[in-house]
PDB file of N, CA, C and O in Angstrom, chain B, residues numbered from 101:
ATOM      1  N   MET B 101     141.336 168.835 149.156  1.00  0.00           N
ATOM      2  CA  MET B 101     139.962 168.533 148.842  1.00  0.00           C
ATOM      3  C   MET B 101     139.363 167.758 150.011  1.00  0.00           C
ATOM      4  O   MET B 101     140.051 166.964 150.652  1.00  0.00           O
ATOM      5  N   ILE B 102     138.121 167.981 150.278  1.00  0.00           N
ATOM      6  CA  ILE B 102     137.456 167.390 151.442  1.00  0.00           C
ATOM      7  C   ILE B 102     137.395 165.868 151.344  1.00  0.00           C
ATOM      8  O   ILE B 102     137.479 165.179 152.361  1.00  0.00           O
ATOM      9  N   ALA B 103     137.251 165.339 150.133  1.00  0.00           N
ATOM     10  CA  ALA B 103     137.199 163.885 149.964  1.00  0.00           C
ATOM     11  C   ALA B 103     138.510 163.239 150.414  1.00  0.00           C
ATOM     12  O   ALA B 103     138.496 162.162 151.008  1.00  0.00           O
ATOM     13  N   GLU B 104     139.633 163.885 150.137  1.00  0.00           N
ATOM     14  CA  GLU B 104     140.927 163.357 150.568  1.00  0.00           C
ATOM     15  C   GLU B 104     141.023 163.334 152.091  1.00  0.00           C
ATOM     16  O   GLU B 104     141.467 162.346 152.676  1.00  0.00           O
ATOM     17  N   PHE B 105     140.608 164.417 152.721  1.00  0.00           N
ATOM     18  CA  PHE B 105     140.650 164.486 154.174  1.00  0.00           C
ATOM     19  C   PHE B 105     139.780 163.388 154.791  1.00  0.00           C
ATOM     20  O   PHE B 105     140.218 162.669 155.688  1.00  0.00           O
ATOM     21  N   LEU B 106     138.553 163.269 154.305  1.00  0.00           N
ATOM     22  CA  LEU B 106     137.658 162.242 154.849  1.00  0.00           C
ATOM     23  C   LEU B 106     138.197 160.842 154.610  1.00  0.00           C
ATOM     24  O   LEU B 106     138.087 159.974 155.476  1.00  0.00           O
ATOM     25  N   ASP B 107     138.781 160.617 153.434  1.00  0.00           N
ATOM     26  CA  ASP B 107     139.342 159.307 153.148  1.00  0.00           C
ATOM     27  C   ASP B 107     140.535 159.006 154.046  1.00  0.00           C
ATOM     28  O   ASP B 107     140.681 157.887 154.537  1.00  0.00           O
ATOM     29  N   GLU B 108     141.387 160.004 154.262  1.00  0.00           N
ATOM     30  CA  GLU B 108     142.542 159.797 155.139  1.00  0.00           C
ATOM     31  C   GLU B 108     142.115 159.522 156.578  1.00  0.00           C
ATOM     32  O   GLU B 108     142.731 158.708 157.266  1.00  0.00           O
ATOM     33  N   MET B 109     141.064 160.198 157.032  1.00  0.00           N
ATOM     34  CA  MET B 109     140.619 160.060 158.415  1.00  0.00           C
ATOM     35  C   MET B 109     139.782 158.807 158.645  1.00  0.00           C
ATOM     36  O   MET B 109     139.893 158.176 159.696  1.00  0.00           O
ATOM     37  N   HIS B 110     138.946 158.439 157.674  1.00  0.00           N
ATOM     38  CA  HIS B 110     137.972 157.373 157.903  1.00  0.00           C
ATOM     39  C   HIS B 110     138.008 156.260 156.861  1.00  0.00           C
ATOM     40  O   HIS B 110     137.253 155.294 156.975  1.00  0.00           O
ATOM     41  N   GLY B 111     138.860 156.372 155.855  1.00  0.00           N
ATOM     42  CA  GLY B 111     138.869 155.429 154.742  1.00  0.00           C
ATOM     43  C   GLY B 111     139.152 153.989 155.124  1.00  0.00           C
ATOM     44  O   GLY B 111     138.504 153.078 154.608  1.00  0.00           O
ATOM     45  N   GLU B 112     140.094 153.765 156.008  1.00  0.00           N
ATOM     46  CA  GLU B 112     140.447 152.390 156.390  1.00  0.00           C
ATOM     47  C   GLU B 112     139.259 151.645 156.975  1.00  0.00           C
ATOM     48  O   GLU B 112     139.084 150.453 156.725  1.00  0.00           O
ATOM     49  N   LYS B 113     138.443 152.345 157.754  1.00  0.00           N
ATOM     50  CA  LYS B 113     137.276 151.711 158.379  1.00  0.00           C
ATOM     51  C   LYS B 113     136.200 151.361 157.354  1.00  0.00           C
ATOM     52  O   LYS B 113     135.381 150.474 157.594  1.00  0.00           O
ATOM     53  N   LEU B 114     136.199 152.050 156.217  1.00  0.00           N
ATOM     54  CA  LEU B 114     135.149 151.853 155.218  1.00  0.00           C
ATOM     55  C   LEU B 114     135.439 150.728 154.231  1.00  0.00           C
ATOM     56  O   LEU B 114     134.550 150.297 153.497  1.00  0.00           O
ATOM     57  N   GLY B 115     136.674 150.257 154.213  1.00  0.00           N
ATOM     58  CA  GLY B 115     137.020 149.151 153.323  1.00  0.00           C
ATOM     59  C   GLY B 115     136.784 149.493 151.865  1.00  0.00           C
ATOM     60  O   GLY B 115     137.357 150.455 151.352  1.00  0.00           O
ATOM     61  N   ASP B 116     135.938 148.709 151.183  1.00  0.00           N
ATOM     62  CA  ASP B 116     135.665 148.916 149.761  1.00  0.00           C
ATOM     63  C   ASP B 116     134.794 150.131 149.489  1.00  0.00           C
ATOM     64  O   ASP B 116     134.612 150.500 148.329  1.00  0.00           O
ATOM     65  N   HIS B 117     134.259 150.755 150.509  1.00  0.00           N
ATOM     66  CA  HIS B 117     133.374 151.905 150.337  1.00  0.00           C
ATOM     67  C   HIS B 117     134.086 153.238 150.549  1.00  0.00           C
ATOM     68  O   HIS B 117     133.432 154.268 150.712  1.00  0.00           O
ATOM     69  N   ARG B 118     135.402 153.230 150.549  1.00  0.00           N
ATOM     70  CA  ARG B 118     136.120 154.481 150.760  1.00  0.00           C
ATOM     71  C   ARG B 118     135.956 155.407 149.560  1.00  0.00           C
ATOM     72  O   ARG B 118     135.566 154.971 148.477  1.00  0.00           O
ATOM     73  N   LEU B 119     136.254 156.676 149.761  1.00  0.00           N
ATOM     74  CA  LEU B 119     136.042 157.687 148.732  1.00  0.00           C
ATOM     75  C   LEU B 119     137.112 157.665 147.643  1.00  0.00           C
ATOM     76  O   LEU B 119     136.822 157.960 146.484  1.00  0.00           O
ATOM     77  N   LEU B 120     138.334 157.321 148.004  1.00  0.00           N
ATOM     78  CA  LEU B 120     139.428 157.270 147.043  1.00  0.00           C
ATOM     79  C   LEU B 120     139.951 155.840 146.951  1.00  0.00           C
ATOM     80  O   LEU B 120     139.833 155.076 147.909  1.00  0.00           O
ATOM     81  N   PRO B 121     140.525 155.474 145.814  1.00  0.00           N
ATOM     82  CA  PRO B 121     141.055 154.116 145.662  1.00  0.00           C
ATOM     83  C   PRO B 121     142.221 153.855 146.615  1.00  0.00           C
ATOM     84  O   PRO B 121     142.894 154.784 147.061  1.00  0.00           O
ATOM     85  N   ARG B 122     142.444 152.607 146.911  1.00  0.00           N
ATOM     86  CA  ARG B 122     143.573 152.227 147.779  1.00  0.00           C
ATOM     87  C   ARG B 122     144.909 152.359 147.050  1.00  0.00           C
ATOM     88  O   ARG B 122     145.898 152.794 147.638  1.00  0.00           O
ATOM     89  N   ASP B 123     144.939 151.987 145.782  1.00  0.00           N
ATOM     90  CA  ASP B 123     146.153 151.996 144.974  1.00  0.00           C
ATOM     91  C   ASP B 123     146.662 153.428 144.804  1.00  0.00           C
ATOM     92  O   ASP B 123     145.899 154.319 144.430  1.00  0.00           O
ATOM     93  N   ILE B 124     147.946 153.647 145.077  1.00  0.00           N
ATOM     94  CA  ILE B 124     148.506 154.999 145.055  1.00  0.00           C
ATOM     95  C   ILE B 124     148.468 155.621 143.656  1.00  0.00           C
ATOM     96  O   ILE B 124     148.202 156.814 143.516  1.00  0.00           O
ATOM     97  N   ALA B 125     148.733 154.821 142.626  1.00  0.00           N
ATOM     98  CA  ALA B 125     148.716 155.368 141.264  1.00  0.00           C
ATOM     99  C   ALA B 125     147.309 155.850 140.888  1.00  0.00           C
ATOM    100  O   ALA B 125     147.152 156.885 140.239  1.00  0.00           O
ATOM    101  N   THR B 126     146.311 155.105 141.294  1.00  0.00           N
ATOM    102  CA  THR B 126     144.929 155.488 141.004  1.00  0.00           C
ATOM    103  C   THR B 126     144.524 156.698 141.835  1.00  0.00           C
ATOM    104  O   THR B 126     143.758 157.541 141.368  1.00  0.00           O
ATOM    105  N   ARG B 127     145.027 156.792 143.055  1.00  0.00           N
ATOM    106  CA  ARG B 127     144.750 157.964 143.894  1.00  0.00           C
ATOM    107  C   ARG B 127     145.332 159.229 143.256  1.00  0.00           C
ATOM    108  O   ARG B 127     144.715 160.293 143.278  1.00  0.00           O
ATOM    109  N   VAL B 128     146.526 159.088 142.689  1.00  0.00           N
ATOM    110  CA  VAL B 128     147.155 160.225 142.012  1.00  0.00           C
ATOM    111  C   VAL B 128     146.311 160.653 140.819  1.00  0.00           C
ATOM    112  O   VAL B 128     146.142 161.848 140.577  1.00  0.00           O
ATOM    113  N   GLU B 129     145.781 159.689 140.073  1.00  0.00           N
ATOM    114  CA  GLU B 129     144.939 160.012 138.922  1.00  0.00           C
ATOM    115  C   GLU B 129     143.660 160.722 139.359  1.00  0.00           C
ATOM    116  O   GLU B 129     143.203 161.642 138.681  1.00  0.00           O
ATOM    117  N   VAL B 130     143.079 160.307 140.478  1.00  0.00           N
ATOM    118  CA  VAL B 130     141.890 160.983 141.010  1.00  0.00           C
ATOM    119  C   VAL B 130     142.230 162.426 141.358  1.00  0.00           C
ATOM    120  O   VAL B 130     141.461 163.338 141.055  1.00  0.00           O
ATOM    121  N   ARG B 131     143.366 162.633 141.985  1.00  0.00           N
ATOM    122  CA  ARG B 131     143.776 163.997 142.337  1.00  0.00           C
ATOM    123  C   ARG B 131     144.030 164.840 141.090  1.00  0.00           C
ATOM    124  O   ARG B 131     143.684 166.021 141.055  1.00  0.00           O
ATOM    125  N   ARG B 132     144.630 164.239 140.073  1.00  0.00           N
ATOM    126  CA  ARG B 132     144.895 164.956 138.823  1.00  0.00           C
ATOM    127  C   ARG B 132     143.591 165.396 138.164  1.00  0.00           C
ATOM    128  O   ARG B 132     143.465 166.533 137.709  1.00  0.00           O
ATOM    129  N   LEU B 133     142.620 164.479 138.117  1.00  0.00           N
ATOM    130  CA  LEU B 133     141.340 164.806 137.497  1.00  0.00           C
ATOM    131  C   LEU B 133     140.578 165.862 138.294  1.00  0.00           C
ATOM    132  O   LEU B 133     139.940 166.737 137.707  1.00  0.00           O
ATOM    133  N   CYS B 134     140.637 165.791 139.608  1.00  0.00           N
ATOM    134  CA  CYS B 134     139.990 166.822 140.439  1.00  0.00           C
ATOM    135  C   CYS B 134     140.624 168.175 140.174  1.00  0.00           C
ATOM    136  O   CYS B 134     139.921 169.180 140.070  1.00  0.00           O
ATOM    137  N   SER B 135     141.932 168.212 140.065  1.00  0.00           N
ATOM    138  CA  SER B 135     142.631 169.459 139.774  1.00  0.00           C
ATOM    139  C   SER B 135     142.247 169.970 138.393  1.00  0.00           C
ATOM    140  O   SER B 135     142.055 171.171 138.203  1.00  0.00           O
ATOM    141  N   TRP B 136     142.134 169.063 137.429  1.00  0.00           N
ATOM    142  CA  TRP B 136     141.759 169.444 136.070  1.00  0.00           C
ATOM    143  C   TRP B 136     140.380 170.098 136.077  1.00  0.00           C
ATOM    144  O   TRP B 136     140.193 171.148 135.461  1.00  0.00           O
ATOM    145  N   PHE B 137     139.409 169.490 136.768  1.00  0.00           N
ATOM    146  CA  PHE B 137     138.072 170.067 136.829  1.00  0.00           C
ATOM    147  C   PHE B 137     138.085 171.405 137.555  1.00  0.00           C
ATOM    148  O   PHE B 137     137.450 172.360 137.109  1.00  0.00           O
ATOM    149  N   ASN B 138     138.803 171.480 138.669  1.00  0.00           N
ATOM    150  CA  ASN B 138     138.824 172.713 139.458  1.00  0.00           C
ATOM    151  C   ASN B 138     139.539 173.858 138.764  1.00  0.00           C
ATOM    152  O   ASN B 138     139.164 175.018 138.936  1.00  0.00           O
ATOM    153  N   ASP B 139     140.552 173.549 137.992  1.00  0.00           N
ATOM    154  CA  ASP B 139     141.370 174.601 137.390  1.00  0.00           C
ATOM    155  C   ASP B 139     141.054 174.828 135.910  1.00  0.00           C
ATOM    156  O   ASP B 139     140.528 175.876 135.534  1.00  0.00           O
ATOM    157  N   LYS B 140     141.372 173.859 135.094  1.00  0.00           N
ATOM    158  CA  LYS B 140     141.277 174.036 133.632  1.00  0.00           C
ATOM    159  C   LYS B 140     139.834 174.174 133.147  1.00  0.00           C
ATOM    160  O   LYS B 140     139.533 175.094 132.387  1.00  0.00           O
ATOM    161  N   LEU B 141     138.947 173.292 133.563  1.00  0.00           N
ATOM    162  CA  LEU B 141     137.557 173.370 133.131  1.00  0.00           C
ATOM    163  C   LEU B 141     136.918 174.672 133.619  1.00  0.00           C
ATOM    164  O   LEU B 141     136.168 175.315 132.884  1.00  0.00           O
ATOM    165  N   PHE B 142     137.218 175.054 134.858  1.00  0.00           N
ATOM    166  CA  PHE B 142     136.673 176.302 135.378  1.00  0.00           C
ATOM    167  C   PHE B 142     137.213 177.497 134.598  1.00  0.00           C
ATOM    168  O   PHE B 142     136.453 178.392 134.226  1.00  0.00           O
ATOM    169  N   GLU B 143     138.510 177.514 134.352  1.00  0.00           N
ATOM    170  CA  GLU B 143     139.138 178.642 133.658  1.00  0.00           C
ATOM    171  C   GLU B 143     138.612 178.807 132.238  1.00  0.00           C
ATOM    172  O   GLU B 143     138.420 179.933 131.779  1.00  0.00           O
ATOM    173  N   GLU B 144     138.376 177.706 131.538  1.00  0.00           N
ATOM    174  CA  GLU B 144     138.049 177.774 130.124  1.00  0.00           C
ATOM    175  C   GLU B 144     136.565 177.649 129.803  1.00  0.00           C
ATOM    176  O   GLU B 144     136.142 178.018 128.708  1.00  0.00           O
ATOM    177  N   VAL B 145     135.761 177.133 130.743  1.00  0.00           N
ATOM    178  CA  VAL B 145     134.353 176.898 130.422  1.00  0.00           C
ATOM    179  C   VAL B 145     133.416 177.494 131.471  1.00  0.00           C
ATOM    180  O   VAL B 145     132.753 178.499 131.212  1.00  0.00           O
ATOM    181  N   SER B 146     133.362 176.889 132.634  1.00  0.00           N
ATOM    182  CA  SER B 146     132.335 177.287 133.609  1.00  0.00           C
ATOM    183  C   SER B 146     132.563 178.689 134.164  1.00  0.00           C
ATOM    184  O   SER B 146     131.596 179.416 134.389  1.00  0.00           O
ATOM    185  N   GLY B 147     133.799 179.086 134.388  1.00  0.00           N
ATOM    186  CA  GLY B 147     134.085 180.425 134.898  1.00  0.00           C
ATOM    187  C   GLY B 147     133.581 181.522 133.973  1.00  0.00           C
ATOM    188  O   GLY B 147     132.834 182.398 134.408  1.00  0.00           O
ATOM    189  N   PRO B 148     133.982 181.491 132.687  1.00  0.00           N
ATOM    190  CA  PRO B 148     133.492 182.524 131.775  1.00  0.00           C
ATOM    191  C   PRO B 148     131.966 182.520 131.612  1.00  0.00           C
ATOM    192  O   PRO B 148     131.350 183.583 131.531  1.00  0.00           O
ATOM    193  N   LEU B 149     131.363 181.344 131.564  1.00  0.00           N
ATOM    194  CA  LEU B 149     129.912 181.299 131.403  1.00  0.00           C
ATOM    195  C   LEU B 149     129.192 181.892 132.612  1.00  0.00           C
ATOM    196  O   LEU B 149     128.245 182.663 132.460  1.00  0.00           O
ATOM    197  N   VAL B 150     129.642 181.532 133.804  1.00  0.00           N
ATOM    198  CA  VAL B 150     129.010 182.075 135.014  1.00  0.00           C
ATOM    199  C   VAL B 150     129.243 183.574 135.120  1.00  0.00           C
ATOM    200  O   VAL B 150     128.339 184.329 135.476  1.00  0.00           O
ATOM    201  N   ARG B 151     130.461 183.999 134.808  1.00  0.00           N
ATOM    202  CA  ARG B 151     130.782 185.428 134.879  1.00  0.00           C
ATOM    203  C   ARG B 151     129.903 186.219 133.899  1.00  0.00           C
ATOM    204  O   ARG B 151     129.319 187.236 134.272  1.00  0.00           O
ATOM    205  N   GLU B 152     129.813 185.760 132.674  1.00  0.00           N
ATOM    206  CA  GLU B 152     129.072 186.514 131.662  1.00  0.00           C
ATOM    207  C   GLU B 152     127.557 186.448 131.857  1.00  0.00           C
ATOM    208  O   GLU B 152     126.866 187.440 131.628  1.00  0.00           O
ATOM    209  N   ARG B 153     127.039 185.311 132.271  1.00  0.00           N
ATOM    210  CA  ARG B 153     125.592 185.148 132.364  1.00  0.00           C
ATOM    211  C   ARG B 153     125.017 185.522 133.728  1.00  0.00           C
ATOM    212  O   ARG B 153     123.832 185.839 133.828  1.00  0.00           O
ATOM    213  N   PHE B 154     125.831 185.489 134.771  1.00  0.00           N
ATOM    214  CA  PHE B 154     125.290 185.756 136.103  1.00  0.00           C
ATOM    215  C   PHE B 154     125.922 186.975 136.763  1.00  0.00           C
ATOM    216  O   PHE B 154     125.224 187.941 137.073  1.00  0.00           O
ATOM    217  N   TYR B 155     127.225 186.943 136.981  1.00  0.00           N
ATOM    218  CA  TYR B 155     127.877 188.001 137.743  1.00  0.00           C
ATOM    219  C   TYR B 155     127.725 189.373 137.102  1.00  0.00           C
ATOM    220  O   TYR B 155     127.433 190.346 137.796  1.00  0.00           O
ATOM    221  N   LYS B 156     127.919 189.468 135.782  1.00  0.00           N
ATOM    222  CA  LYS B 156     127.855 190.769 135.120  1.00  0.00           C
ATOM    223  C   LYS B 156     126.479 191.407 135.260  1.00  0.00           C
ATOM    224  O   LYS B 156     126.348 192.631 135.233  1.00  0.00           O
ATOM    225  N   ARG B 157     125.466 190.582 135.407  1.00  0.00           N
ATOM    226  CA  ARG B 157     124.109 191.075 135.580  1.00  0.00           C
ATOM    227  C   ARG B 157     123.952 191.856 136.884  1.00  0.00           C
ATOM    228  O   ARG B 157     123.151 192.787 136.963  1.00  0.00           O
ATOM    229  N   HIS B 158     124.713 191.476 137.896  1.00  0.00           N
ATOM    230  CA  HIS B 158     124.588 192.053 139.228  1.00  0.00           C
ATOM    231  C   HIS B 158     125.694 193.053 139.552  1.00  0.00           C
ATOM    232  O   HIS B 158     125.808 193.506 140.691  1.00  0.00           O
ATOM    233  N   MET B 159     126.505 193.396 138.559  1.00  0.00           N
ATOM    234  CA  MET B 159     127.600 194.337 138.761  1.00  0.00           C
ATOM    235  C   MET B 159     127.264 195.661 138.091  1.00  0.00           C
ATOM    236  O   MET B 159     126.532 195.711 137.103  1.00  0.00           O
ATOM    237  N   THR B 160     127.811 196.724 138.647  1.00  0.00           N
ATOM    238  CA  THR B 160     127.649 198.030 138.003  1.00  0.00           C
ATOM    239  C   THR B 160     128.611 198.110 136.809  1.00  0.00           C
ATOM    240  O   THR B 160     129.524 197.295 136.677  1.00  0.00           O
ATOM    241  N   ALA B 161     128.389 199.095 135.955  1.00  0.00           N
ATOM    242  CA  ALA B 161     129.273 199.276 134.802  1.00  0.00           C
ATOM    243  C   ALA B 161     130.709 199.540 135.256  1.00  0.00           C
ATOM    244  O   ALA B 161     131.656 199.111 134.597  1.00  0.00           O
ATOM    245  N   GLY B 162     130.871 200.237 136.365  1.00  0.00           N
ATOM    246  CA  GLY B 162     132.200 200.521 136.901  1.00  0.00           C
ATOM    247  C   GLY B 162     132.919 199.279 137.396  1.00  0.00           C
ATOM    248  O   GLY B 162     134.148 199.240 137.449  1.00  0.00           O
ATOM    249  N   GLN B 163     132.150 198.271 137.755  1.00  0.00           N
ATOM    250  CA  GLN B 163     132.740 197.011 138.225  1.00  0.00           C
ATOM    251  C   GLN B 163     132.958 196.023 137.079  1.00  0.00           C
ATOM    252  O   GLN B 163     133.473 194.926 137.294  1.00  0.00           O
ATOM    253  N   GLY B 164     132.571 196.405 135.880  1.00  0.00           N
ATOM    254  CA  GLY B 164     132.720 195.512 134.732  1.00  0.00           C
ATOM    255  C   GLY B 164     131.434 194.820 134.337  1.00  0.00           C
ATOM    256  O   GLY B 164     131.445 193.902 133.517  1.00  0.00           O
ATOM    257  N   GLY B 165     130.330 195.252 134.912  1.00  0.00           N
ATOM    258  CA  GLY B 165     129.038 194.653 134.602  1.00  0.00           C
ATOM    259  C   GLY B 165     128.489 195.135 133.280  1.00  0.00           C
ATOM    260  O   GLY B 165     129.110 195.937 132.581  1.00  0.00           O
ATOM    261  N   GLY B 166     127.328 194.639 132.953  1.00  0.00           N
ATOM    262  CA  GLY B 166     126.685 195.035 131.710  1.00  0.00           C
ATOM    263  C   GLY B 166     126.247 193.822 130.926  1.00  0.00           C
ATOM    264  O   GLY B 166     125.997 192.757 131.490  1.00  0.00           O
ATOM    265  N   SER B 167     126.157 193.988 129.639  1.00  0.00           N
ATOM    266  CA  SER B 167     125.736 192.895 128.766  1.00  0.00           C
ATOM    267  C   SER B 167     126.804 191.814 128.711  1.00  0.00           C
ATOM    268  O   SER B 167     127.995 192.103 128.825  1.00  0.00           O
ATOM    269  N   PRO B 168     126.375 190.570 128.534  1.00  0.00           N
ATOM    270  CA  PRO B 168     127.349 189.479 128.410  1.00  0.00           C
ATOM    271  C   PRO B 168     128.235 189.670 127.179  1.00  0.00           C
ATOM    272  O   PRO B 168     127.782 190.154 126.141  1.00  0.00           O
ATOM    273  N   ASP B 169     129.471 189.293 127.308  1.00  0.00           N
ATOM    274  CA  ASP B 169     130.418 189.324 126.198  1.00  0.00           C
ATOM    275  C   ASP B 169     130.193 188.071 125.358  1.00  0.00           C
ATOM    276  O   ASP B 169     130.575 186.972 125.760  1.00  0.00           O
ATOM    277  N   THR B 170     129.575 188.239 124.197  1.00  0.00           N
ATOM    278  CA  THR B 170     129.237 187.076 123.379  1.00  0.00           C
ATOM    279  C   THR B 170     130.474 186.343 122.870  1.00  0.00           C
ATOM    280  O   THR B 170     130.424 185.131 122.662  1.00  0.00           O
ATOM    281  N   ASP B 171     131.571 187.046 122.669  1.00  0.00           N
ATOM    282  CA  ASP B 171     132.803 186.374 122.246  1.00  0.00           C
ATOM    283  C   ASP B 171     133.320 185.439 123.334  1.00  0.00           C
ATOM    284  O   ASP B 171     133.763 184.328 123.041  1.00  0.00           O
ATOM    285  N   ALA B 172     133.265 185.882 124.584  1.00  0.00           N
ATOM    286  CA  ALA B 172     133.704 185.039 125.698  1.00  0.00           C
ATOM    287  C   ALA B 172     132.790 183.824 125.838  1.00  0.00           C
ATOM    288  O   ALA B 172     133.263 182.718 126.099  1.00  0.00           O
ATOM    289  N   MET B 173     131.500 184.023 125.668  1.00  0.00           N
ATOM    290  CA  MET B 173     130.560 182.907 125.768  1.00  0.00           C
ATOM    291  C   MET B 173     130.741 181.930 124.613  1.00  0.00           C
ATOM    292  O   MET B 173     130.648 180.718 124.806  1.00  0.00           O
ATOM    293  N   ARG B 174     130.994 182.441 123.429  1.00  0.00           N
ATOM    294  CA  ARG B 174     131.227 181.588 122.262  1.00  0.00           C
ATOM    295  C   ARG B 174     132.504 180.767 122.462  1.00  0.00           C
ATOM    296  O   ARG B 174     132.537 179.580 122.140  1.00  0.00           O
ATOM    297  N   ALA B 175     133.547 181.396 122.988  1.00  0.00           N
ATOM    298  CA  ALA B 175     134.798 180.677 123.241  1.00  0.00           C
ATOM    299  C   ALA B 175     134.586 179.579 124.277  1.00  0.00           C
ATOM    300  O   ALA B 175     135.097 178.471 124.118  1.00  0.00           O
ATOM    301  N   ALA B 176     133.833 179.880 125.342  1.00  0.00           N
ATOM    302  CA  ALA B 176     133.558 178.870 126.368  1.00  0.00           C
ATOM    303  C   ALA B 176     132.751 177.719 125.777  1.00  0.00           C
ATOM    304  O   ALA B 176     133.003 176.556 126.093  1.00  0.00           O
ATOM    305  N   ARG B 177     131.786 178.039 124.925  1.00  0.00           N
ATOM    306  CA  ARG B 177     130.978 176.993 124.294  1.00  0.00           C
ATOM    307  C   ARG B 177     131.843 176.112 123.395  1.00  0.00           C
ATOM    308  O   ARG B 177     131.660 174.896 123.360  1.00  0.00           O
ATOM    309  N   ASN B 178     132.773 176.711 122.676  1.00  0.00           N
ATOM    310  CA  ASN B 178     133.686 175.910 121.847  1.00  0.00           C
ATOM    311  C   ASN B 178     134.619 175.077 122.709  1.00  0.00           C
ATOM    312  O   ASN B 178     134.905 173.925 122.384  1.00  0.00           O
ATOM    313  N   ASN B 179     135.096 175.654 123.807  1.00  0.00           N
ATOM    314  CA  ASN B 179     136.007 174.923 124.691  1.00  0.00           C
ATOM    315  C   ASN B 179     135.337 173.712 125.328  1.00  0.00           C
ATOM    316  O   ASN B 179     135.986 172.688 125.545  1.00  0.00           O
ATOM    317  N   ILE B 180     134.053 173.818 125.629  1.00  0.00           N
ATOM    318  CA  ILE B 180     133.390 172.708 126.313  1.00  0.00           C
ATOM    319  C   ILE B 180     133.381 171.458 125.444  1.00  0.00           C
ATOM    320  O   ILE B 180     133.369 170.344 125.969  1.00  0.00           O
ATOM    321  N   ARG B 181     133.385 171.622 124.141  1.00  0.00           N
ATOM    322  CA  ARG B 181     133.419 170.457 123.249  1.00  0.00           C
ATOM    323  C   ARG B 181     134.677 169.621 123.483  1.00  0.00           C
ATOM    324  O   ARG B 181     134.617 168.392 123.538  1.00  0.00           O
ATOM    325  N   TYR B 182     135.807 170.298 123.619  1.00  0.00           N
ATOM    326  CA  TYR B 182     137.071 169.589 123.855  1.00  0.00           C
ATOM    327  C   TYR B 182     137.073 168.926 125.232  1.00  0.00           C
ATOM    328  O   TYR B 182     137.555 167.805 125.390  1.00  0.00           O
ATOM    329  N   HIS B 183     136.537 169.621 126.209  1.00  0.00           N
ATOM    330  CA  HIS B 183     136.503 169.066 127.562  1.00  0.00           C
ATOM    331  C   HIS B 183     135.573 167.864 127.643  1.00  0.00           C
ATOM    332  O   HIS B 183     135.906 166.865 128.282  1.00  0.00           O
ATOM    333  N   LEU B 184     134.412 167.950 127.003  1.00  0.00           N
ATOM    334  CA  LEU B 184     133.490 166.815 127.013  1.00  0.00           C
ATOM    335  C   LEU B 184     134.062 165.631 126.251  1.00  0.00           C
ATOM    336  O   LEU B 184     133.846 164.482 126.639  1.00  0.00           O
ATOM    337  N   ALA B 185     134.791 165.896 125.172  1.00  0.00           N
ATOM    338  CA  ALA B 185     135.447 164.813 124.431  1.00  0.00           C
ATOM    339  C   ALA B 185     136.484 164.128 125.318  1.00  0.00           C
ATOM    340  O   ALA B 185     136.622 162.905 125.292  1.00  0.00           O
ATOM    341  N   TYR B 186     137.210 164.920 126.101  1.00  0.00           N
ATOM    342  CA  TYR B 186     138.199 164.337 127.018  1.00  0.00           C
ATOM    343  C   TYR B 186     137.532 163.490 128.088  1.00  0.00           C
ATOM    344  O   TYR B 186     137.998 162.397 128.407  1.00  0.00           O
ATOM    345  N   ILE B 187     136.436 164.001 128.641  1.00  0.00           N
ATOM    346  CA  ILE B 187     135.698 163.243 129.653  1.00  0.00           C
ATOM    347  C   ILE B 187     135.199 161.939 129.045  1.00  0.00           C
ATOM    348  O   ILE B 187     135.284 160.886 129.675  1.00  0.00           O
ATOM    349  N   GLY B 188     134.679 162.006 127.823  1.00  0.00           N
ATOM    350  CA  GLY B 188     134.215 160.793 127.138  1.00  0.00           C
ATOM    351  C   GLY B 188     135.350 159.811 126.904  1.00  0.00           C
ATOM    352  O   GLY B 188     135.157 158.601 127.028  1.00  0.00           O
ATOM    353  N   TRP B 189     136.523 160.313 126.569  1.00  0.00           N
ATOM    354  CA  TRP B 189     137.685 159.455 126.352  1.00  0.00           C
ATOM    355  C   TRP B 189     138.103 158.753 127.636  1.00  0.00           C
ATOM    356  O   TRP B 189     138.513 157.593 127.619  1.00  0.00           O
ATOM    357  N   LEU B 190     137.991 159.481 128.759  1.00  0.00           N
ATOM    358  CA  LEU B 190     138.356 158.880 130.054  1.00  0.00           C
ATOM    359  C   LEU B 190     137.440 157.720 130.368  1.00  0.00           C
ATOM    360  O   LEU B 190     137.585 157.084 131.412  1.00  0.00           O
TER     361      LEU B 190
END
């Protein structure tokens, strides 16, 4: 992730204004949460919504385009509740 690279290259000079925490355990938690957003949230919520509402509109029927799959959108909408609850818990 770009934030890690910038922090590794310039973080020491920034002191309290660095992008990632100094403490290694907290840095690991930041990396875990970034991975969670990039992988799990995308797979279960944002990916299906973008695919159904945007990409399919611009694809031919042979490429899998057409009307949005309402079941996929409904599942993503239900999944977002769990993800938002987790974010709230954090």
